[in-house]
MIKEMI-674831 format. One record per atom (N, C-alpha, C, CB): atom name; residue in one letter; x, y, z. Coordinates in steps of 0.05 Angstrom, whole numbers, padded with zeros to 5 digits. Glycine has a CB too. Layout:
+------+------+--------+--------+--------+
! site ! code !      u !      v !      w !
+------+------+--------+--------+--------+
!   CA !    A !      X !      Y !      Z !
...
+------+------+--------+--------+--------+
end
This chain:
+------+------+--------+--------+--------+
! site ! code !      u !      v !      w !
+------+------+--------+--------+--------+
!    N !    M ! -01159 !  03691 !  05231 !
!   CA !    M ! -01136 !  03696 !  05213 !
!    C !    M ! -01138 !  03724 !  05203 !
!   CB !    M ! -01136 !  03675 !  05190 !
!    N !    T ! -01115 !  03737 !  05202 !
!   CA !    T ! -01113 !  03764 !  05192 !
!    C !    T ! -01114 !  03765 !  05162 !
!   CB !    T ! -01088 !  03778 !  05203 !
!    N !    E ! -01128 !  03784 !  05151 !
!   CA !    E ! -01129 !  03787 !  05122 !
!    C !    E ! -01103 !  03798 !  05112 !
!   CB !    E ! -01153 !  03805 !  05113 !
!    N !    R ! -01092 !  03786 !  05092 !
!   CA !    R ! -01066 !  03796 !  05081 !
!    C !    R ! -01072 !  03816 !  05059 !
!   CB !    R ! -01049 !  03772 !  05070 !
!    N !    T ! -01059 !  03839 !  05060 !
!   CA !    T ! -01063 !  03859 !  05039 !
!    C !    T ! -01036 !  03872 !  05034 !
!   CB !    T ! -01084 !  03880 !  05047 !
!    N !    L ! -01034 !  03885 !  05011 !
!   CA !    L ! -01010 !  03900 !  05004 !
!    C !    L ! -01011 !  03928 !  05017 !
!   CB !    L ! -01008 !  03903 !  04973 !
!    N !    S ! -00988 !  03939 !  05022 !
!   CA !    S ! -00987 !  03966 !  05033 !
!    C !    S ! -00989 !  03987 !  05012 !
!   CB !    S ! -00962 !  03969 !  05050 !
!    N !    I ! -00990 !  03979 !  04987 !
!   CA !    I ! -00992 !  03998 !  04965 !
!    C !    I ! -01016 !  03990 !  04947 !
!   CB !    I ! -00966 !  03999 !  04948 !
!    N !    N ! -01026 !  04009 !  04932 !
!   CA !    N ! -01047 !  04004 !  04912 !
!    C !    N ! -01033 !  04003 !  04885 !
!   CB !    N ! -01069 !  04026 !  04913 !
!    N !    I ! -01032 !  03980 !  04873 !
!   CA !    I ! -01018 !  03976 !  04848 !
!    C !    I ! -01030 !  03993 !  04825 !
!   CB !    I ! -01019 !  03946 !  04839 !
!    N !    V ! -01057 !  03994 !  04824 !
!   CA !    V ! -01070 !  04009 !  04802 !
!    C !    V ! -01063 !  04039 !  04805 !
!   CB !    V ! -01100 !  04005 !  04803 !
!    N !    E ! -01064 !  04049 !  04829 !
!   CA !    E ! -01058 !  04078 !  04833 !
!    C !    E ! -01029 !  04085 !  04827 !
!   CB !    E ! -01065 !  04086 !  04861 !
!    N !    L ! -01011 !  04066 !  04833 !
!   CA !    L ! -00982 !  04072 !  04831 !
!    C !    L ! -00970 !  04061 !  04805 !
!   CB !    L ! -00968 !  04061 !  04854 !
!    N !    W ! -00986 !  04049 !  04788 !
!   CA !    W ! -00977 !  04038 !  04762 !
!    C !    W ! -00961 !  04060 !  04748 !
!   CB !    W ! -01001 !  04028 !  04744 !
!    N !    N ! -00938 !  04054 !  04738 !
!   CA !    N ! -00921 !  04075 !  04726 !
!    C !    N ! -00907 !  04064 !  04701 !
!   CB !    N ! -00901 !  04086 !  04745 !
!    N !    A ! -00892 !  04081 !  04687 !
!   CA !    A ! -00879 !  04074 !  04662 !
!    C !    A ! -00858 !  04052 !  04667 !
!   CB !    A ! -00866 !  04098 !  04650 !
!    N !    E ! -00845 !  04052 !  04690 !
!   CA !    E ! -00825 !  04031 !  04696 !
!    C !    E ! -00838 !  04004 !  04696 !
!   CB !    E ! -00811 !  04037 !  04723 !
!    N !    L ! -00860 !  04002 !  04709 !
!   CA !    L ! -00875 !  03976 !  04710 !
!    C !    L ! -00886 !  03969 !  04683 !
!   CB !    L ! -00897 !  03977 !  04731 !
!    N !    Q ! -00898 !  03988 !  04670 !
!   CA !    Q ! -00910 !  03984 !  04644 !
!    C !    Q ! -00889 !  03973 !  04624 !
!   CB !    Q ! -00921 !  04011 !  04633 !
!    N !    D ! -00865 !  03985 !  04624 !
!   CA !    D ! -00844 !  03977 !  04606 !
!    C !    D ! -00831 !  03950 !  04613 !
!   CB !    D ! -00823 !  03998 !  04605 !
!    N !    S ! -00834 !  03941 !  04637 !
!   CA !    S ! -00821 !  03916 !  04645 !
!    C !    S ! -00839 !  03892 !  04639 !
!   CB !    S ! -00815 !  03917 !  04675 !
!    N !    L ! -00864 !  03896 !  04632 !
!   CA !    L ! -00883 !  03874 !  04626 !
!    C !    L ! -00885 !  03869 !  04596 !
!   CB !    L ! -00910 !  03881 !  04638 !
!    N !    S ! -00888 !  03844 !  04589 !
!   CA !    S ! -00893 !  03836 !  04561 !
!    C !    S ! -00921 !  03842 !  04553 !
!   CB !    S ! -00886 !  03807 !  04557 !
!    N !    H ! -00940 !  03839 !  04571 !
!   CA !    H ! -00969 !  03844 !  04565 !
!    C !    H ! -00981 !  03861 !  04587 !
!   CB !    H ! -00984 !  03817 !  04563 !
!    N !    P ! -00974 !  03887 !  04587 !
!   CA !    P ! -00983 !  03904 !  04609 !
!    C !    P ! -01014 !  03909 !  04610 !
!   CB !    P ! -00970 !  03930 !  04608 !
!    N !    A ! -01027 !  03910 !  04588 !
!   CA !    A ! -01056 !  03917 !  04588 !
!    C !    A ! -01073 !  03896 !  04603 !
!   CB !    A ! -01066 !  03919 !  04559 !
!    N !    P ! -01070 !  03870 !  04597 !
!   CA !    P ! -01086 !  03851 !  04612 !
!    C !    P ! -01078 !  03849 !  04642 !
!   CB !    P ! -01084 !  03824 !  04600 !
!    N !    V ! -01053 !  03853 !  04648 !
!   CA !    V ! -01044 !  03852 !  04676 !
!    C !    V ! -01056 !  03876 !  04691 !
!   CB !    V ! -01013 !  03853 !  04677 !
!    N !    R ! -01056 !  03899 !  04679 !
!   CA !    R ! -01068 !  03922 !  04692 !
!    C !    R ! -01098 !  03918 !  04695 !
!   CB !    R ! -01062 !  03948 !  04676 !
!    N !    S ! -01111 !  03908 !  04675 !
!   CA !    S ! -01139 !  03902 !  04676 !
!    C !    S ! -01146 !  03882 !  04699 !
!   CB !    S ! -01150 !  03892 !  04649 !
!    N !    L ! -01129 !  03862 !  04702 !
!   CA !    L ! -01132 !  03843 !  04723 !
!    C !    L ! -01132 !  03857 !  04750 !
!   CB !    L ! -01110 !  03822 !  04722 !
!    N !    F ! -01112 !  03874 !  04755 !
!   CA !    F ! -01111 !  03888 !  04780 !
!    C !    F ! -01133 !  03908 !  04784 !
!   CB !    F ! -01084 !  03902 !  04782 !
!    N !    Q ! -01142 !  03920 !  04763 !
!   CA !    Q ! -01166 !  03938 !  04765 !
!    C !    Q ! -01190 !  03922 !  04774 !
!   CB !    Q ! -01171 !  03952 !  04738 !
!    N !    S ! -01193 !  03898 !  04764 !
!   CA !    S ! -01216 !  03881 !  04771 !
!    C !    S ! -01214 !  03873 !  04800 !
!   CB !    S ! -01217 !  03857 !  04753 !
!    N !    L ! -01191 !  03869 !  04810 !
!   CA !    L ! -01187 !  03860 !  04838 !
!    C !    L ! -01184 !  03883 !  04858 !
!   CB !    L ! -01163 !  03842 !  04840 !
!    N !    E ! -01185 !  03907 !  04848 !
!   CA !    E ! -01180 !  03930 !  04866 !
!    C !    E ! -01198 !  03930 !  04890 !
!   CB !    E ! -01184 !  03956 !  04850 !
!    N !    A ! -01223 !  03921 !  04888 !
!   CA !    A ! -01242 !  03921 !  04910 !
!    C !    A ! -01236 !  03898 !  04930 !
!   CB !    A ! -01270 !  03919 !  04899 !
!    N !    D ! -01218 !  03880 !  04923 !
!   CA !    D ! -01212 !  03858 !  04940 !
!    C !    D ! -01182 !  03857 !  04946 !
!   CB !    D ! -01222 !  03831 !  04928 !
!    N !    P ! -01172 !  03872 !  04965 !
!   CA !    P ! -01143 !  03874 !  04970 !
!    C !    P ! -01130 !  03847 !  04978 !
!   CB !    P ! -01137 !  03894 !  04992 !
!    N !    S ! -01146 !  03830 !  04990 !
!   CA !    S ! -01135 !  03804 !  04998 !
!    C !    S ! -01130 !  03787 !  04973 !
!   CB !    S ! -01155 !  03789 !  05017 !
!    N !    A ! -01148 !  03788 !  04954 !
!   CA !    A ! -01144 !  03773 !  04929 !
!    C !    A ! -01121 !  03784 !  04913 !
!   CB !    A ! -01170 !  03774 !  04911 !
!    N !    T ! -01117 !  03810 !  04914 !
!   CA !    T ! -01094 !  03823 !  04901 !
!    C !    T ! -01068 !  03812 !  04913 !
!   CB !    T ! -01095 !  03854 !  04903 !
!    N !    Y ! -01067 !  03812 !  04939 !
!   CA !    Y ! -01043 !  03802 !  04953 !
!    C !    Y ! -01038 !  03772 !  04945 !
!   CB !    Y ! -01047 !  03804 !  04984 !
!    N !    D ! -01060 !  03756 !  04946 !
!   CA !    D ! -01057 !  03728 !  04940 !
!    C !    D ! -01048 !  03723 !  04912 !
!   CB !    D ! -01084 !  03714 !  04946 !
!    N !    I ! -01059 !  03737 !  04892 !
!   CA !    I ! -01052 !  03731 !  04865 !
!    C !    I ! -01022 !  03739 !  04860 !
!   CB !    I ! -01070 !  03746 !  04845 !
!    N !    L ! -01013 !  03760 !  04873 !
!   CA !    L ! -00985 !  03767 !  04870 !
!    C !    L ! -00967 !  03746 !  04884 !
!   CB !    L ! -00979 !  03795 !  04883 !
!    N !    F ! -00974 !  03738 !  04907 !
!   CA !    F ! -00959 !  03718 !  04922 !
!    C !    F ! -00958 !  03692 !  04907 !
!   CB !    F ! -00970 !  03714 !  04950 !
!    N !    Y ! -00981 !  03681 !  04900 !
!   CA !    Y ! -00982 !  03655 !  04887 !
!    C !    Y ! -00971 !  03656 !  04859 !
!   CB !    Y ! -01010 !  03644 !  04887 !
!    N !    G ! -00975 !  03678 !  04845 !
!   CA !    G ! -00964 !  03681 !  04818 !
!    C !    G ! -00934 !  03681 !  04819 !
!   CB !    G ! -00974 !  03707 !  04806 !
!    N !    A ! -00922 !  03696 !  04837 !
!   CA !    A ! -00893 !  03698 !  04839 !
!    C !    A ! -00882 !  03671 !  04848 !
!   CB !    A ! -00884 !  03720 !  04858 !
!    N !    F ! -00895 !  03658 !  04867 !
!   CA !    F ! -00886 !  03632 !  04876 !
!    C !    F ! -00887 !  03611 !  04854 !
!   CB !    F ! -00904 !  03622 !  04900 !
!    N !    T ! -00908 !  03611 !  04839 !
!   CA !    T ! -00911 !  03592 !  04816 !
!    C !    T ! -00888 !  03596 !  04796 !
!   CB !    T ! -00938 !  03596 !  04802 !
!    N !    D ! -00883 !  03622 !  04790 !
!   CA !    D ! -00862 !  03628 !  04771 !
!    C !    D ! -00835 !  03618 !  04781 !
!   CB !    D ! -00861 !  03658 !  04765 !
!    N !    K ! -00830 !  03622 !  04807 !
!   CA !    K ! -00804 !  03614 !  04819 !
!    C !    K ! -00802 !  03583 !  04819 !
!   CB !    K ! -00802 !  03624 !  04847 !
!    N !    L ! -00823 !  03569 !  04826 !
!   CA !    L ! -00823 !  03540 !  04826 !
!    C !    L ! -00818 !  03529 !  04798 !
!   CB !    L ! -00850 !  03529 !  04836 !
!    N !    L ! -00831 !  03541 !  04778 !
!   CA !    L ! -00827 !  03532 !  04751 !
!    C !    L ! -00798 !  03535 !  04742 !
!   CB !    L ! -00846 !  03547 !  04731 !
!    N !    S ! -00787 !  03558 !  04749 !
!   CA !    S ! -00759 !  03563 !  04743 !
!    C !    S ! -00740 !  03542 !  04755 !
!   CB !    S ! -00751 !  03591 !  04752 !
!    N !    I ! -00745 !  03536 !  04781 !
!   CA !    I ! -00728 !  03517 !  04795 !
!    C !    I ! -00732 !  03489 !  04782 !
!   CB !    I ! -00735 !  03516 !  04825 !
!    N !    M ! -00756 !  03481 !  04777 !
!   CA !    M ! -00762 !  03455 !  04766 !
!    C !    M ! -00749 !  03452 !  04738 !
!   CB !    M ! -00792 !  03450 !  04763 !
!    N !    R ! -00750 !  03473 !  04722 !
!   CA !    R ! -00737 !  03471 !  04696 !
!    C !    R ! -00707 !  03469 !  04698 !
!   CB !    R ! -00744 !  03496 !  04679 !
!    N !    R ! -00695 !  03485 !  04717 !
!   CA !    R ! -00666 !  03486 !  04720 !
!    C !    R ! -00656 !  03459 !  04732 !
!   CB !    R ! -00658 !  03509 !  04738 !
!    N !    E ! -00669 !  03449 !  04752 !
!   CA !    E ! -00659 !  03425 !  04766 !
!    C !    E ! -00667 !  03399 !  04753 !
!   CB !    E ! -00670 !  03425 !  04794 !
!    N !    G ! -00689 !  03398 !  04739 !
!   CA !    G ! -00697 !  03373 !  04725 !
!    C !    G ! -00711 !  03353 !  04743 !
!   CB !    G ! -00673 !  03361 !  04713 !
!    N !    K ! -00722 !  03333 !  04730 !
!   CA !    K ! -00739 !  03313 !  04744 !
!    C !    K ! -00723 !  03295 !  04763 !
!   CB !    K ! -00753 !  03296 !  04723 !
!    N !    D ! -00697 !  03292 !  04759 !
!   CA !    D ! -00682 !  03274 !  04775 !
!    C !    D ! -00673 !  03286 !  04802 !
!   CB !    D ! -00658 !  03265 !  04760 !
!    N !    T ! -00680 !  03310 !  04807 !
!   CA !    T ! -00672 !  03324 !  04831 !
!    C !    T ! -00688 !  03314 !  04855 !
!   CB !    T ! -00676 !  03354 !  04828 !
!    N !    D ! -00675 !  03313 !  04878 !
!   CA !    D ! -00689 !  03306 !  04903 !
!    C !    D ! -00712 !  03326 !  04908 !
!   CB !    D ! -00670 !  03305 !  04927 !
!    N !    G ! -00735 !  03316 !  04915 !
!   CA !    G ! -00757 !  03333 !  04922 !
!    C !    G ! -00773 !  03343 !  04898 !
!   CB !    G ! -00747 !  03356 !  04937 !
!    N !    F ! -00766 !  03333 !  04874 !
!   CA !    F ! -00780 !  03343 !  04850 !
!    C !    F ! -00810 !  03337 !  04852 !
!   CB !    F ! -00768 !  03330 !  04825 !
!    N !    E ! -00818 !  03314 !  04862 !
!   CA !    E ! -00846 !  03307 !  04863 !
!    C !    E ! -00861 !  03327 !  04881 !
!   CB !    E ! -00850 !  03278 !  04874 !
!    N !    R ! -00849 !  03334 !  04904 !
!   CA !    R ! -00861 !  03354 !  04922 !
!    C !    R ! -00863 !  03381 !  04909 !
!   CB !    R ! -00845 !  03356 !  04948 !
!    N !    M ! -00842 !  03389 !  04894 !
!   CA !    M ! -00843 !  03415 !  04880 !
!    C !    M ! -00865 !  03414 !  04859 !
!   CB !    M ! -00816 !  03421 !  04867 !
!    N !    Q ! -00868 !  03392 !  04845 !
!   CA !    Q ! -00888 !  03389 !  04825 !
!    C !    Q ! -00916 !  03391 !  04837 !
!   CB !    Q ! -00885 !  03362 !  04810 !
!    N !    Q ! -00920 !  03379 !  04860 !
!   CA !    Q ! -00946 !  03380 !  04874 !
!    C !    Q ! -00952 !  03409 !  04883 !
!   CB !    Q ! -00946 !  03361 !  04899 !
!    N !    S ! -00932 !  03422 !  04894 !
!   CA !    S ! -00935 !  03450 !  04902 !
!    C !    S ! -00941 !  03468 !  04878 !
!   CB !    S ! -00910 !  03461 !  04916 !
!    N !    F ! -00928 !  03462 !  04856 !
!   CA !    F ! -00933 !  03477 !  04831 !
!    C !    F ! -00962 !  03474 !  04822 !
!   CB !    F ! -00914 !  03467 !  04809 !
!    N !    R ! -00971 !  03449 !  04822 !
!   CA !    R ! -00999 !  03444 !  04813 !
!    C !    R ! -01019 !  03459 !  04832 !
!   CB !    R ! -01006 !  03414 !  04814 !
!    N !    E ! -01014 !  03459 !  04857 !
!   CA !    E ! -01031 !  03473 !  04877 !
!    C !    E ! -01031 !  03503 !  04873 !
!   CB !    E ! -01022 !  03466 !  04905 !
!    N !    T ! -01008 !  03514 !  04868 !
!   CA !    T ! -01007 !  03543 !  04865 !
!    C !    T ! -01018 !  03552 !  04838 !
!   CB !    T ! -00978 !  03554 !  04868 !
!    N !    V ! -01014 !  03536 !  04817 !
!   CA !    V ! -01027 !  03542 !  04791 !
!    C !    V ! -01057 !  03543 !  04795 !
!   CB !    V ! -01019 !  03521 !  04770 !
!    N !    E ! -01068 !  03524 !  04809 !
!   CA !    E ! -01097 !  03523 !  04814 !
!    C !    E ! -01106 !  03547 !  04830 !
!   CB !    E ! -01105 !  03497 !  04829 !
!    N !    K ! -01091 !  03556 !  04849 !
!   CA !    K ! -01098 !  03580 !  04865 !
!    C !    K ! -01098 !  03604 !  04847 !
!   CB !    K ! -01078 !  03584 !  04888 !
!    N !    V ! -01078 !  03607 !  04830 !
!   CA !    V ! -01077 !  03630 !  04812 !
!    C !    V ! -01101 !  03629 !  04792 !
!   CB !    V ! -01051 !  03630 !  04796 !
!    N !    R ! -01106 !  03605 !  04782 !
!   CA !    R ! -01129 !  03602 !  04763 !
!    C !    R ! -01155 !  03610 !  04777 !
!   CB !    R ! -01131 !  03572 !  04753 !
!    N !    N ! -01159 !  03601 !  04802 !
!   CA !    N ! -01184 !  03609 !  04816 !
!    C !    N ! -01185 !  03639 !  04821 !
!   CB !    N ! -01184 !  03594 !  04843 !
!    N !    L ! -01163 !  03651 !  04826 !
!   CA !    L ! -01163 !  03680 !  04830 !
!    C !    L ! -01169 !  03695 !  04804 !
!   CB !    L ! -01136 !  03689 !  04842 !
!    N !    V ! -01159 !  03684 !  04782 !
!   CA !    V ! -01166 !  03696 !  04755 !
!    C !    V ! -01196 !  03693 !  04750 !
!   CB !    V ! -01150 !  03681 !  04733 !
!    N !    V ! -01207 !  03670 !  04758 !
!   CA !    V ! -01236 !  03667 !  04755 !
!    C !    V ! -01251 !  03687 !  04772 !
!   CB !    V ! -01245 !  03638 !  04763 !
!    N !    L ! -01242 !  03691 !  04797 !
!   CA !    L ! -01254 !  03712 !  04814 !
!    C !    L ! -01252 !  03739 !  04801 !
!   CB !    L ! -01240 !  03713 !  04841 !
!    N !    A ! -01228 !  03745 !  04789 !
!   CA !    A ! -01225 !  03771 !  04776 !
!    C !    A ! -01245 !  03773 !  04752 !
!   CB !    A ! -01196 !  03774 !  04765 !
!    N !    G ! -01250 !  03751 !  04739 !
!   CA !    G ! -01269 !  03751 !  04717 !
!    C !    G ! -01297 !  03758 !  04727 !
!   CB !    G ! -01270 !  03724 !  04704 !
!    N !    E ! -01304 !  03747 !  04751 !
!   CA !    E ! -01330 !  03753 !  04763 !
!    C !    E ! -01332 !  03783 !  04771 !
!   CB !    E ! -01335 !  03736 !  04787 !
!    N !    L ! -01308 !  03795 !  04775 !
!   CA !    L ! -01307 !  03823 !  04783 !
!    C !    L ! -01302 !  03842 !  04759 !
!   CB !    L ! -01286 !  03827 !  04804 !
!    N !    G ! -01302 !  03831 !  04735 !
!   CA !    G ! -01300 !  03848 !  04711 !
!    C !    G ! -01276 !  03844 !  04694 !
!   CB !    G ! -01300 !  03875 !  04720 !
!    N !    F ! -01258 !  03825 !  04700 !
!   CA !    F ! -01235 !  03820 !  04683 !
!    C !    F ! -01243 !  03805 !  04658 !
!   CB !    F ! -01213 !  03804 !  04699 !
!    N !    S ! -01246 !  03819 !  04636 !
!   CA !    S ! -01258 !  03808 !  04612 !
!    C !    S ! -01242 !  03786 !  04599 !
!   CB !    S ! -01262 !  03830 !  04592 !
!    N !    Q ! -01216 !  03784 !  04605 !
!   CA !    Q ! -01199 !  03764 !  04592 !
!    C !    Q ! -01195 !  03739 !  04610 !
!   CB !    Q ! -01172 !  03775 !  04585 !
!    N !    A ! -01210 !  03738 !  04632 !
!   CA !    A ! -01206 !  03716 !  04651 !
!    C !    A ! -01208 !  03688 !  04639 !
!   CB !    A ! -01227 !  03718 !  04674 !
!    N !    K ! -01228 !  03685 !  04621 !
!   CA !    K ! -01232 !  03658 !  04609 !
!    C !    K ! -01208 !  03648 !  04594 !
!   CB !    K ! -01256 !  03659 !  04590 !
!    N !    S ! -01194 !  03666 !  04579 !
!   CA !    S ! -01171 !  03658 !  04563 !
!    C !    S ! -01148 !  03649 !  04581 !
!   CB !    S ! -01163 !  03680 !  04544 !
!    N !    Y ! -01146 !  03660 !  04606 !
!   CA !    Y ! -01125 !  03652 !  04624 !
!    C !    Y ! -01133 !  03628 !  04642 !
!   CB !    Y ! -01118 !  03676 !  04642 !
!    N !    S ! -01158 !  03623 !  04644 !
!   CA !    S ! -01166 !  03602 !  04663 !
!    C !    S ! -01177 !  03577 !  04649 !
!   CB !    S ! -01187 !  03613 !  04681 !
!    N !    E ! -01179 !  03577 !  04623 !
!   CA !    E ! -01190 !  03554 !  04609 !
!    C !    E ! -01170 !  03530 !  04612 !
!   CB !    E ! -01195 !  03560 !  04579 !
!    N !    L ! -01181 !  03507 !  04614 !
!   CA !    L ! -01165 !  03482 !  04618 !
!    C !    L ! -01158 !  03471 !  04590 !
!   CB !    L ! -01181 !  03461 !  04634 !
!    N !    S ! -01138 !  03483 !  04579 !
!   CA !    S ! -01128 !  03475 !  04552 !
!    C !    S ! -01098 !  03482 !  04552 !
!   CB !    S ! -01143 !  03490 !  04529 !
!    N !    P ! -01083 !  03471 !  04532 !
!   CA !    P ! -01055 !  03478 !  04530 !
!    C !    P ! -01051 !  03508 !  04527 !
!   CB !    P ! -01042 !  03463 !  04506 !
!    N !    D ! -01067 !  03521 !  04511 !
!   CA !    D ! -01065 !  03550 !  04507 !
!    C !    D ! -01071 !  03565 !  04533 !
!   CB !    D ! -01083 !  03559 !  04485 !
!    N !    G ! -01092 !  03556 !  04547 !
!   CA !    G ! -01099 !  03568 !  04572 !
!    C !    G ! -01076 !  03566 !  04593 !
!   CB !    G ! -01124 !  03556 !  04584 !
!    N !    M ! -01064 !  03543 !  04594 !
!   CA !    M ! -01041 !  03538 !  04612 !
!    C !    M ! -01018 !  03556 !  04604 !
!   CB !    M ! -01033 !  03509 !  04613 !
!    N !    K ! -01012 !  03557 !  04579 !
!   CA !    K ! -00990 !  03574 !  04569 !
!    C !    K ! -00995 !  03603 !  04577 !
!   CB !    K ! -00987 !  03572 !  04538 !
!    N !    K ! -01019 !  03613 !  04573 !
!   CA !    K ! -01025 !  03641 !  04580 !
!    C !    K ! -01024 !  03645 !  04610 !
!   CB !    K ! -01053 !  03648 !  04569 !
!    N !    L ! -01033 !  03625 !  04626 !
!   CA !    L ! -01033 !  03627 !  04654 !
!    C !    L ! -01004 !  03628 !  04665 !
!   CB !    L ! -01048 !  03604 !  04667 !
!    N !    L ! -00986 !  03612 !  04653 !
!   CA !    L ! -00958 !  03612 !  04662 !
!    C !    L ! -00944 !  03638 !  04653 !
!   CB !    L ! -00943 !  03588 !  04650 !
!    N !    E ! -00952 !  03649 !  04630 !
!   CA !    E ! -00941 !  03675 !  04623 !
!    C !    E ! -00951 !  03696 !  04643 !
!   CB !    E ! -00951 !  03683 !  04594 !
!    N !    L ! -00976 !  03694 !  04651 !
!   CA !    L ! -00987 !  03713 !  04671 !
!    C !    L ! -00972 !  03710 !  04697 !
!   CB !    L ! -01016 !  03708 !  04675 !
!    N !    T ! -00965 !  03686 !  04706 !
!   CA !    T ! -00951 !  03683 !  04731 !
!    C !    T ! -00923 !  03697 !  04730 !
!   CB !    T ! -00947 !  03654 !  04739 !
!    N !    H ! -00911 !  03696 !  04706 !
!   CA !    H ! -00885 !  03710 !  04703 !
!    C !    H ! -00889 !  03740 !  04705 !
!   CB !    H ! -00872 !  03703 !  04676 !
!    N !    E ! -00910 !  03750 !  04693 !
!   CA !    E ! -00916 !  03779 !  04695 !
!    C !    E ! -00922 !  03786 !  04724 !
!   CB !    E ! -00940 !  03786 !  04676 !
!    N !    L ! -00937 !  03769 !  04738 !
!   CA !    L ! -00943 !  03774 !  04766 !
!    C !    L ! -00918 !  03775 !  04783 !
!   CB !    L ! -00963 !  03753 !  04777 !
!    N !    A ! -00899 !  03758 !  04777 !
!   CA !    A ! -00873 !  03758 !  04791 !
!    C !    A ! -00859 !  03785 !  04787 !
!   CB !    A ! -00855 !  03735 !  04782 !
!    N !    I ! -00860 !  03796 !  04763 !
!   CA !    I ! -00848 !  03822 !  04758 !
!    C !    I ! -00863 !  03844 !  04774 !
!   CB !    I ! -00849 !  03828 !  04728 !
!    N !    V ! -00889 !  03843 !  04774 !
!   CA !    V ! -00904 !  03862 !  04790 !
!    C !    V ! -00898 !  03860 !  04820 !
!   CB !    V ! -00935 !  03859 !  04785 !
!    N !    K ! -00896 !  03835 !  04829 !
!   CA !    K ! -00889 !  03830 !  04858 !
!    C !    K ! -00862 !  03843 !  04864 !
!   CB !    K ! -00889 !  03800 !  04864 !
!    N !    Q ! -00842 !  03838 !  04847 !
!   CA !    Q ! -00815 !  03850 !  04852 !
!    C !    Q ! -00817 !  03880 !  04852 !
!   CB !    Q ! -00795 !  03840 !  04831 !
!    N !    W ! -00831 !  03892 !  04833 !
!   CA !    W ! -00835 !  03921 !  04831 !
!    C !    W ! -00848 !  03931 !  04857 !
!   CB !    W ! -00851 !  03928 !  04806 !
!    N !    S ! -00869 !  03918 !  04866 !
!   CA !    S ! -00883 !  03927 !  04890 !
!    C !    S ! -00866 !  03926 !  04915 !
!   CB !    S ! -00909 !  03910 !  04894 !
!    N !    V ! -00849 !  03905 !  04917 !
!   CA !    V ! -00830 !  03904 !  04939 !
!    C !    V ! -00810 !  03927 !  04939 !
!   CB !    V ! -00815 !  03876 !  04939 !
!    N !    R ! -00799 !  03932 !  04915 !
!   CA !    R ! -00780 !  03954 !  04912 !
!    C !    R ! -00794 !  03981 !  04919 !
!   CB !    R ! -00769 !  03956 !  04884 !
!    N !    L ! -00818 !  03984 !  04910 !
!   CA !    L ! -00833 !  04009 !  04915 !
!    C !    L ! -00839 !  04012 !  04945 !
!   CB !    L ! -00859 !  04009 !  04899 !
!    N !    T ! -00847 !  03991 !  04957 !
!   CA !    T ! -00853 !  03992 !  04986 !
!    C !    T ! -00828 !  03998 !  05002 !
!   CB !    T ! -00865 !  03965 !  04995 !
!    N !    E ! -00805 !  03985 !  04995 !
!   CA !    E ! -00780 !  03990 !  05009 !
!    C !    E ! -00771 !  04019 !  05005 !
!   CB !    E ! -00758 !  03971 !  04999 !
!    N !    S ! -00775 !  04031 !  04982 !
!   CA !    S ! -00767 !  04058 !  04977 !
!    C !    S ! -00784 !  04078 !  04992 !
!   CB !    S ! -00768 !  04065 !  04947 !
!    N !    Q ! -00809 !  04070 !  05000 !
!   CA !    Q ! -00826 !  04088 !  05015 !
!    C !    Q ! -00820 !  04087 !  05045 !
!   CB !    Q ! -00855 !  04080 !  05010 !
!    N !    N ! -00805 !  04067 !  05053 !
!   CA !    N ! -00799 !  04065 !  05082 !
!    C !    N ! -00772 !  04078 !  05089 !
!   CB !    N ! -00798 !  04036 !  05090 !
+------+------+--------+--------+--------+
end
């Protein structure tokens, strides 16, 4: 299997536009700094973070009575766990706030879901940046 990586370095290209679009830029930047040595993990956390945020948005909008809700809920649980595991990895690589995002508590889940929203914003920014470079 081919390793998935981004074509840009988020930490190197971090700019005021991205900084201003995030609610909590400092921990998000610290997360990416911790993962800088693992481009595959950086790619994965952006992908799964953005996917989790999108699933949550759809589930909230459509409601529990929608066809396929159970499958969406299962996918949501799986992607949340993937993001949580990647945050734990980032903690092992120096992300000092990893525990507050990965703890299994209502506050930990709230912070993790806030992080997935921030990751979705970073993902959109990275796509725009990549497209503008081509």
